[in-house]
MILUMLUM-793414 format. One record per residue (C-alpha): residue in three letters; x, y, z. Coordinates in nm, 3 decimals, decimal comma, padded with zeros to 5 digits. Example, Ala and Ser with C-alpha at 12.3 -4.5 7.8 and 13.67 -1.06 7.14 Angstrom:
BEGIN
+-----+---------+---------+---------+
! res !      c1 !      c2 !      c3 !
+-----+---------+---------+---------+
! Ala !  01,230 ! -00,450 !  00,780 !
! Ser !  01,367 ! -00,106 !  00,714 !
+-----+---------+---------+---------+
% end
This chain:
BEGIN
+-----+---------+---------+---------+
! res !      c1 !      c2 !      c3 !
+-----+---------+---------+---------+
! Met !  02,627 ! -03,628 !  03,733 !
! Val !  02,595 ! -03,881 !  04,015 !
! Leu !  02,263 ! -03,876 !  04,198 !
! Arg !  02,238 ! -03,946 !  04,571 !
! Thr !  01,968 ! -04,213 !  04,600 !
! Leu !  01,766 ! -04,334 !  04,898 !
! Val !  01,605 ! -04,676 !  04,842 !
! Val !  01,282 ! -04,716 !  05,039 !
! Gly !  01,171 ! -05,077 !  05,066 !
! Val !  01,412 ! -05,356 !  04,970 !
! Gly !  01,178 ! -05,653 !  04,940 !
! Gly !  01,127 ! -05,825 !  04,604 !
! Met !  01,107 ! -05,526 !  04,369 !
! Gly !  01,304 ! -05,296 !  04,598 !
! Ala !  01,598 ! -05,535 !  04,612 !
! Ser !  01,604 ! -05,557 !  04,231 !
! His !  01,604 ! -05,179 !  04,201 !
! Ala !  01,874 ! -05,152 !  04,469 !
! Lys !  02,092 ! -05,384 !  04,261 !
! Ala !  02,035 ! -05,162 !  03,958 !
! Tyr !  02,145 ! -04,849 !  04,147 !
! Ala !  02,452 ! -05,031 !  04,278 !
! Leu !  02,552 ! -05,131 !  03,923 !
! Leu !  02,493 ! -04,793 !  03,760 !
! Pro !  02,768 ! -04,533 !  03,809 !
! Ser !  02,512 ! -04,253 !  03,770 !
! Phe !  02,358 ! -04,335 !  04,110 !
! Glu !  02,508 ! -04,338 !  04,459 !
! Val !  02,302 ! -04,530 !  04,713 !
! Val !  02,306 ! -04,335 !  05,040 !
! Gly !  02,073 ! -04,549 !  05,249 !
! Phe !  01,803 ! -04,813 !  05,275 !
! Val !  01,468 ! -04,776 !  05,450 !
! Val !  01,281 ! -05,085 !  05,571 !
! Ala !  00,973 ! -05,139 !  05,783 !
! Lys !  01,140 ! -05,385 !  06,019 !
! Asn !  01,378 ! -05,637 !  05,858 !
! Val !  01,701 ! -05,449 !  05,920 !
! Glu !  01,923 ! -05,757 !  05,907 !
! Arg !  01,797 ! -05,854 !  05,561 !
! Ala !  01,866 ! -05,501 !  05,438 !
! Lys !  02,217 ! -05,508 !  05,585 !
! Lys !  02,282 ! -05,842 !  05,418 !
! Leu !  02,165 ! -05,701 !  05,082 !
! Ala !  02,392 ! -05,399 !  05,124 !
! Gln !  02,685 ! -05,628 !  05,195 !
! Glu !  02,607 ! -05,844 !  04,888 !
! Leu !  02,601 ! -05,530 !  04,673 !
! Gly !  02,924 ! -05,397 !  04,817 !
! Leu !  02,747 ! -05,097 !  04,972 !
! Ser !  02,837 ! -04,936 !  05,302 !
! Val !  02,512 ! -04,754 !  05,378 !
! Pro !  02,294 ! -04,693 !  05,683 !
! Val !  01,967 ! -04,881 !  05,721 !
! Phe !  01,673 ! -04,684 !  05,862 !
! Thr !  01,332 ! -04,789 !  05,987 !
! Asp !  01,197 ! -04,432 !  05,984 !
! Tyr !  01,149 ! -04,277 !  05,639 !
! Tyr !  01,152 ! -03,918 !  05,758 !
! Glu !  01,466 ! -03,967 !  05,965 !
! Ala !  01,632 ! -04,121 !  05,658 !
! Met !  01,532 ! -03,822 !  05,444 !
! Arg !  01,682 ! -03,580 !  05,696 !
! Ala !  01,999 ! -03,782 !  05,748 !
! Thr !  02,085 ! -03,861 !  05,385 !
! Ser !  01,961 ! -03,554 !  05,190 !
! Pro !  01,894 ! -03,757 !  04,874 !
! Glu !  01,840 ! -03,621 !  04,524 !
! Val !  01,646 ! -03,931 !  04,417 !
! Val !  01,406 ! -04,139 !  04,627 !
! Ser !  01,315 ! -04,487 !  04,506 !
! Ile !  00,986 ! -04,595 !  04,667 !
! Asn !  00,923 ! -04,971 !  04,660 !
! Thr !  00,704 ! -05,013 !  04,968 !
! Tyr !  00,348 ! -05,140 !  04,999 !
! Val !  00,100 ! -04,914 !  04,821 !
! Asp ! -00,039 ! -04,751 !  05,137 !
! Thr !  00,276 ! -04,535 !  05,169 !
! His !  00,337 ! -04,458 !  04,801 !
! Ala !  00,154 ! -04,125 !  04,775 !
! Glu !  00,260 ! -03,993 !  05,114 !
! Tyr !  00,629 ! -04,073 !  05,066 !
! Ala !  00,641 ! -03,950 !  04,706 !
! Ile !  00,471 ! -03,618 !  04,782 !
! Tyr !  00,695 ! -03,552 !  05,084 !
! Ala !  01,010 ! -03,618 !  04,882 !
! Met !  00,906 ! -03,415 !  04,577 !
! Gln !  00,817 ! -03,118 !  04,795 !
! Arg !  01,174 ! -03,134 !  04,927 !
! Gly !  01,328 ! -03,126 !  04,582 !
! Cys !  01,376 ! -03,498 !  04,512 !
! His !  01,311 ! -03,684 !  04,189 !
! Ile !  01,113 ! -04,006 !  04,232 !
! Phe !  01,101 ! -04,362 !  04,113 !
! Leu !  00,766 ! -04,494 !  04,235 !
! Glu !  00,647 ! -04,851 !  04,212 !
! Lys !  00,291 ! -04,904 !  04,095 !
! Pro !  00,014 ! -04,838 !  04,179 !
! Ile !  00,111 ! -04,480 !  04,260 !
! Ala ! -00,164 ! -04,445 !  04,521 !
! Gln ! -00,458 ! -04,616 !  04,692 !
! Ser ! -00,722 ! -04,417 !  04,505 !
! Val ! -00,761 ! -04,219 !  04,182 !
! Ala ! -00,795 ! -03,890 !  04,372 !
! Glu ! -00,475 ! -03,963 !  04,564 !
! Gly ! -00,299 ! -04,057 !  04,240 !
! Glu ! -00,409 ! -03,729 !  04,081 !
! Arg ! -00,256 ! -03,543 !  04,374 !
! Val !  00,078 ! -03,725 !  04,331 !
! Val !  00,087 ! -03,623 !  03,964 !
! Arg ! -00,016 ! -03,266 !  04,047 !
! Val !  00,267 ! -03,232 !  04,299 !
! Ala !  00,517 ! -03,365 !  04,041 !
! Gln !  00,398 ! -03,097 !  03,798 !
! Glu !  00,400 ! -02,820 !  04,059 !
! Thr !  00,748 ! -02,904 !  04,189 !
! Lys !  00,885 ! -02,981 !  03,840 !
! Arg !  01,035 ! -03,303 !  03,975 !
! Lys !  01,069 ! -03,611 !  03,757 !
! Leu !  00,839 ! -03,894 !  03,857 !
! Val !  00,898 ! -04,229 !  03,685 !
! Val !  00,639 ! -04,497 !  03,761 !
! Gly !  00,737 ! -04,865 !  03,771 !
! Tyr !  00,549 ! -04,976 !  03,458 !
! Ile !  00,817 ! -05,230 !  03,381 !
! Leu !  00,663 ! -05,357 !  03,055 !
! Arg !  00,719 ! -05,015 !  02,895 !
! His !  01,093 ! -05,089 !  02,904 !
! His !  01,075 ! -05,437 !  02,748 !
! Pro !  01,170 ! -05,449 !  02,375 !
! Ala !  00,935 ! -05,740 !  02,305 !
! Trp !  00,636 ! -05,572 !  02,468 !
! Gln !  00,716 ! -05,256 !  02,270 !
! Lys !  00,716 ! -05,470 !  01,955 !
! Phe !  00,389 ! -05,634 !  02,067 !
! Ile !  00,226 ! -05,289 !  02,084 !
! Glu !  00,375 ! -05,193 !  01,748 !
! Tyr !  00,228 ! -05,498 !  01,573 !
! Ala ! -00,107 ! -05,463 !  01,750 !
! Arg ! -00,140 ! -05,116 !  01,598 !
! Lys ! -00,092 ! -05,269 !  01,250 !
! Met ! -00,401 ! -05,488 !  01,290 !
! Gly ! -00,652 ! -05,208 !  01,227 !
! Lys ! -00,945 ! -05,102 !  01,442 !
! Pro ! -01,127 ! -05,209 !  01,643 !
! Leu ! -00,894 ! -05,430 !  01,844 !
! Val ! -00,988 ! -05,725 !  02,064 !
! Met ! -00,729 ! -05,754 !  02,342 !
! Arg ! -00,711 ! -06,065 !  02,561 !
! Met ! -00,466 ! -06,077 !  02,852 !
! Asn ! -00,429 ! -06,245 !  03,186 !
! Leu ! -00,172 ! -06,316 !  03,454 !
! Asn ! -00,286 ! -06,581 !  03,699 !
! Gln ! -00,029 ! -06,675 !  03,961 !
! Gln ! -00,034 ! -07,007 !  04,140 !
! Ser !  00,142 ! -06,931 !  04,469 !
! Phe !  00,240 ! -07,122 !  04,781 !
! Ala !  00,429 ! -07,062 !  05,106 !
! His !  00,619 ! -06,730 !  05,103 !
! Glu !  00,474 ! -06,618 !  04,767 !
! Trp !  00,118 ! -06,680 !  04,891 !
! Met !  00,195 ! -06,488 !  05,212 !
! Val !  00,313 ! -06,194 !  05,000 !
! His !  00,003 ! -06,214 !  04,781 !
! Lys ! -00,223 ! -06,214 !  05,088 !
! Glu ! -00,046 ! -05,902 !  05,213 !
! Phe ! -00,100 ! -05,738 !  04,873 !
! Ile ! -00,469 ! -05,838 !  04,873 !
! Arg ! -00,518 ! -05,682 !  05,216 !
! Arg ! -00,404 ! -05,347 !  05,077 !
! Met ! -00,516 ! -05,348 !  04,712 !
! Pro ! -00,743 ! -05,562 !  04,490 !
! Pro ! -00,536 ! -05,780 !  04,252 !
! Leu ! -00,738 ! -05,638 !  03,964 !
! Val ! -00,575 ! -05,302 !  04,039 !
! Asp ! -00,234 ! -05,406 !  04,171 !
! Cys ! -00,154 ! -05,633 !  03,876 !
! Gly ! -00,413 ! -05,521 !  03,622 !
! Ile ! -00,276 ! -05,171 !  03,566 !
! His !  00,025 ! -05,314 !  03,379 !
! Tyr ! -00,190 ! -05,483 !  03,116 !
! Val ! -00,459 ! -05,215 !  03,100 !
! Asp ! -00,170 ! -04,975 !  03,032 !
! Ile ! -00,064 ! -05,197 !  02,739 !
! Met ! -00,420 ! -05,195 !  02,604 !
! Cys ! -00,439 ! -04,815 !  02,629 !
! Gln ! -00,110 ! -04,784 !  02,439 !
! Met ! -00,237 ! -05,020 !  02,170 !
! Thr ! -00,562 ! -04,832 !  02,109 !
! Arg ! -00,473 ! -04,475 !  02,212 !
! Ser ! -00,850 ! -04,433 !  02,239 !
! Arg ! -01,059 ! -04,305 !  02,526 !
! Pro ! -01,189 ! -04,577 !  02,761 !
! Met ! -01,568 ! -04,547 !  02,785 !
! Arg ! -01,694 ! -04,824 !  03,009 !
! Val ! -01,562 ! -05,104 !  03,231 !
! His ! -01,727 ! -05,408 !  03,384 !
! Gly ! -01,569 ! -05,619 !  03,657 !
! Ile ! -01,635 ! -05,951 !  03,828 !
! Ala ! -01,455 ! -06,105 !  04,127 !
! Ala ! -01,453 ! -06,412 !  04,349 !
! Arg ! -01,320 ! -06,495 !  04,694 !
! Leu ! -01,169 ! -06,844 !  04,667 !
! Thr ! -01,027 ! -06,877 !  05,018 !
! Asp ! -01,101 ! -06,793 !  05,380 !
! Glu ! -00,736 ! -06,694 !  05,428 !
! Ile ! -00,805 ! -06,338 !  05,310 !
! Pro ! -01,023 ! -06,071 !  05,475 !
! Pro ! -01,401 ! -06,116 !  05,426 !
! Asp ! -01,443 ! -05,811 !  05,202 !
! Thr ! -01,156 ! -05,897 !  04,964 !
! His ! -01,116 ! -06,118 !  04,655 !
! Asn ! -00,822 ! -06,313 !  04,514 !
! Tyr ! -00,972 ! -06,355 !  04,165 !
! Gly ! -01,099 ! -06,085 !  03,931 !
! Ala ! -01,164 ! -06,007 !  03,566 !
! Leu ! -01,254 ! -05,692 !  03,378 !
! Gln ! -01,383 ! -05,592 !  03,036 !
! Ile ! -01,315 ! -05,247 !  02,885 !
! Val ! -01,491 ! -05,077 !  02,596 !
! Phe ! -01,301 ! -04,799 !  02,415 !
! Glu ! -01,439 ! -04,510 !  02,211 !
! Asp ! -01,299 ! -04,654 !  01,885 !
! Gly ! -01,491 ! -04,979 !  01,936 !
! Ser ! -01,194 ! -05,173 !  02,072 !
! Val ! -01,256 ! -05,406 !  02,365 !
! Gly ! -01,019 ! -05,553 !  02,623 !
! Trp ! -01,034 ! -05,842 !  02,870 !
! Tyr ! -00,803 ! -05,898 !  03,163 !
! Glu ! -00,805 ! -06,172 !  03,428 !
! Val ! -00,600 ! -06,219 !  03,745 !
! Gly ! -00,601 ! -06,479 !  04,020 !
! Trp ! -00,360 ! -06,541 !  04,308 !
! Gly ! -00,321 ! -06,837 !  04,540 !
! Pro ! -00,251 ! -07,209 !  04,574 !
! Met ! -00,579 ! -07,299 !  04,404 !
! Ile ! -00,513 ! -07,115 !  04,077 !
! Ser ! -00,479 ! -07,319 !  03,758 !
! Lys ! -00,121 ! -07,352 !  03,634 !
! Thr ! -00,231 ! -07,384 !  03,273 !
! Ala ! -00,425 ! -07,056 !  03,270 !
! Phe ! -00,153 ! -06,819 !  03,378 !
! Phe ! -00,038 ! -06,663 !  03,051 !
! Val ! -00,259 ! -06,529 !  02,769 !
! Lys ! -00,146 ! -06,225 !  02,567 !
! Asp ! -00,340 ! -06,196 !  02,242 !
! Val ! -00,461 ! -05,911 !  02,019 !
! Ile ! -00,700 ! -05,947 !  01,726 !
! Gly ! -00,794 ! -05,685 !  01,466 !
! Pro ! -00,952 ! -05,674 !  01,119 !
! Lys ! -00,613 ! -05,734 !  00,954 !
! Gly ! -00,508 ! -06,028 !  01,173 !
! Ser ! -00,369 ! -06,099 !  01,515 !
! Val ! -00,052 ! -06,087 !  01,718 !
! Ser !  00,017 ! -06,306 !  02,018 !
! Ile !  00,296 ! -06,372 !  02,261 !
! Gly !  00,380 ! -06,728 !  02,163 !
! Lys !  00,524 ! -06,836 !  02,492 !
! Asp !  00,579 ! -07,203 !  02,578 !
! Val !  00,458 ! -07,228 !  02,939 !
! Ser !  00,517 ! -07,601 !  02,982 !
! Gly !  00,741 ! -07,658 !  03,279 !
! Val !  00,722 ! -07,291 !  03,383 !
! Asp !  00,669 ! -07,207 !  03,750 !
! Pro !  00,381 ! -06,953 !  03,746 !
! Ser !  00,493 ! -06,808 !  04,083 !
! Asp !  00,831 ! -06,710 !  03,932 !
! Val !  00,812 ! -06,331 !  03,887 !
! Ser !  01,076 ! -06,341 !  03,613 !
! Gln !  00,828 ! -06,532 !  03,393 !
! His !  00,569 ! -06,255 !  03,404 !
! Thr !  00,754 ! -06,039 !  03,150 !
! Ala !  00,931 ! -06,305 !  02,940 !
! Val !  00,817 ! -06,322 !  02,578 !
! Asn !  01,044 ! -06,540 !  02,358 !
! Thr !  00,844 ! -06,510 !  02,034 !
! Leu !  00,566 ! -06,302 !  01,877 !
! Val !  00,325 ! -06,489 !  01,649 !
! Val !  00,184 ! -06,258 !  01,381 !
! His ! -00,115 ! -06,382 !  01,178 !
! Trp ! -00,256 ! -06,193 !  00,877 !
! Ser ! -00,616 ! -06,224 !  00,757 !
! Asp ! -00,534 ! -06,167 !  00,386 !
! Thr ! -00,727 ! -06,398 !  00,151 !
! Asp ! -00,755 ! -06,445 ! -00,224 !
! Ser ! -01,069 ! -06,417 ! -00,439 !
! Glu ! -01,185 ! -06,756 ! -00,314 !
! Gly ! -01,131 ! -06,673 !  00,050 !
! Arg ! -00,818 ! -06,883 !  00,094 !
! Lys ! -00,533 ! -06,778 !  00,316 !
! Val ! -00,252 ! -06,618 !  00,113 !
! Arg ! -00,006 ! -06,497 !  00,374 !
! Glu !  00,190 ! -06,720 !  00,605 !
! Asp !  00,211 ! -06,649 !  00,976 !
! Glu !  00,527 ! -06,480 !  01,099 !
! Tyr !  00,726 ! -06,595 !  01,401 !
! Ile !  00,928 ! -06,303 !  01,529 !
! Glu !  01,200 ! -06,392 !  01,774 !
! Ile !  01,313 ! -06,115 !  02,005 !
! Pro !  01,692 ! -06,131 !  02,042 !
! Asp !  01,692 ! -05,880 !  02,328 !
! Glu !  01,511 ! -06,070 !  02,605 !
! Pro !  01,606 ! -05,890 !  02,928 !
! Ser !  01,577 ! -06,062 !  03,264 !
! His !  01,364 ! -05,917 !  03,542 !
! Glu !  01,670 ! -05,748 !  03,694 !
! Asp !  01,780 ! -05,620 !  03,353 !
! Leu !  01,441 ! -05,453 !  03,320 !
! Cys !  01,476 ! -05,293 !  03,661 !
! Arg !  01,813 ! -05,156 !  03,550 !
! Arg !  01,657 ! -05,016 !  03,233 !
! Glu !  01,391 ! -04,843 !  03,439 !
! Gln !  01,660 ! -04,668 !  03,643 !
! Glu !  01,857 ! -04,576 !  03,331 !
! Tyr !  01,538 ! -04,416 !  03,203 !
! Leu !  01,494 ! -04,228 !  03,532 !
! Tyr !  01,846 ! -04,089 !  03,496 !
! Arg !  01,777 ! -03,980 !  03,138 !
! Ala !  01,451 ! -03,817 !  03,244 !
! Ile !  01,640 ! -03,610 !  03,501 !
! Val !  01,951 ! -03,508 !  03,307 !
! Glu !  01,773 ! -03,461 !  02,971 !
! Asp !  01,461 ! -03,301 !  03,123 !
! Leu !  01,227 ! -03,547 !  02,948 !
! Asp !  00,858 ! -03,461 !  02,931 !
! Leu !  00,679 ! -03,731 !  03,134 !
! Ser !  00,332 ! -03,573 !  03,123 !
! Gln !  00,178 ! -03,843 !  02,898 !
! Glu !  00,316 ! -04,122 !  03,115 !
! Leu !  00,178 ! -03,961 !  03,431 !
! His ! -00,160 ! -03,912 !  03,265 !
! Asp ! -00,154 ! -04,282 !  03,169 !
! Ala ! -00,064 ! -04,386 !  03,525 !
! Val ! -00,378 ! -04,217 !  03,657 !
! Glu ! -00,596 ! -04,334 !  03,367 !
! Thr ! -00,506 ! -04,700 !  03,421 !
! Met ! -00,591 ! -04,663 !  03,789 !
! Arg ! -00,925 ! -04,505 !  03,695 !
! Ile ! -01,009 ! -04,804 !  03,474 !
! Cys ! -00,904 ! -05,069 !  03,726 !
! Phe ! -01,072 ! -04,902 !  04,023 !
! Gly ! -01,379 ! -04,867 !  03,800 !
! Ala ! -01,373 ! -05,245 !  03,755 !
! Val ! -01,361 ! -05,288 !  04,133 !
! Glu ! -01,656 ! -05,050 !  04,172 !
! Ser ! -01,836 ! -05,255 !  03,908 !
! Tyr ! -01,798 ! -05,589 !  04,084 !
! Leu ! -01,891 ! -05,434 !  04,418 !
! Thr ! -02,208 ! -05,274 !  04,281 !
! Gly ! -02,297 ! -05,531 !  04,016 !
! Lys ! -02,315 ! -05,260 !  03,747 !
! Ala ! -02,091 ! -05,153 !  03,459 !
! Val ! -01,911 ! -04,825 !  03,529 !
! Thr ! -01,901 ! -04,537 !  03,283 !
! Leu ! -01,556 ! -04,378 !  03,277 !
+-----+---------+---------+---------+
% end
């Protein structure tokens, strides 16, 4: 089965997904949709060996191409609207995160997917990374409760900072970026989130007055586990503080042992790279001395950013042709939004939010 695919948005993530569709024989790209940069889209099509029309009107493109799959990689303010329209017309969806601008809107997207029985795969790219899967596996071996420490600060300049400012205008970084890592925490604990507390700071006058380019959250889970996540974007962000991925439990800890020296923190390909897991065990003898050496687990399958995008689309194809049950993933997509938007509510009100 070859699926007719309309790619909506061919910026950073959209271009990577477009390359994946072009490489996979199970998809046939039938068109691109862009907000305004038609020439860039035409150039991308040419580079990929595609002869496809480029549209600036989503609804015109839907009518003209009659796709079976719609890949939505636009800014978040069109995610829900475009996805719902396409699903109600019989299309399966790949939807970049976050799936909507609010929890209520996200719940509606999921409800429509269930009502129309269309497959909706959300762009939680870390779910398709072997090393992150292994990270979750080892975290679950550390007992309960877990202490989860994660961040992704991005020092950005020039074009990258312009993109970040555009993101900030539409969605707090604590939501836009945080849902990836909150999703990892939820998979590690598989426990109900109870409470979240958020803080934020506005470190520049280059963003709107009511927005922030730094934020952090703390989550408390029903099983006693706790999680911390931090995100900051902009030219002022510390380069040395951009990568912490660490989980501690009664039986030990597991960390992503990544060497960040010489790494450009604005390079999106570095956000998923792992290299090595460091596994530490808390076992001691009768005198309290350490008896078990740390393990250094190298991950031979270290996919690039574009490899991961391809794996996401391979998963979408499997979900469609094998009729995979995606209900847990869709529940998780809404739950991570609920937590992150709760953190935003917390820093706006100055109070912890009960979930």
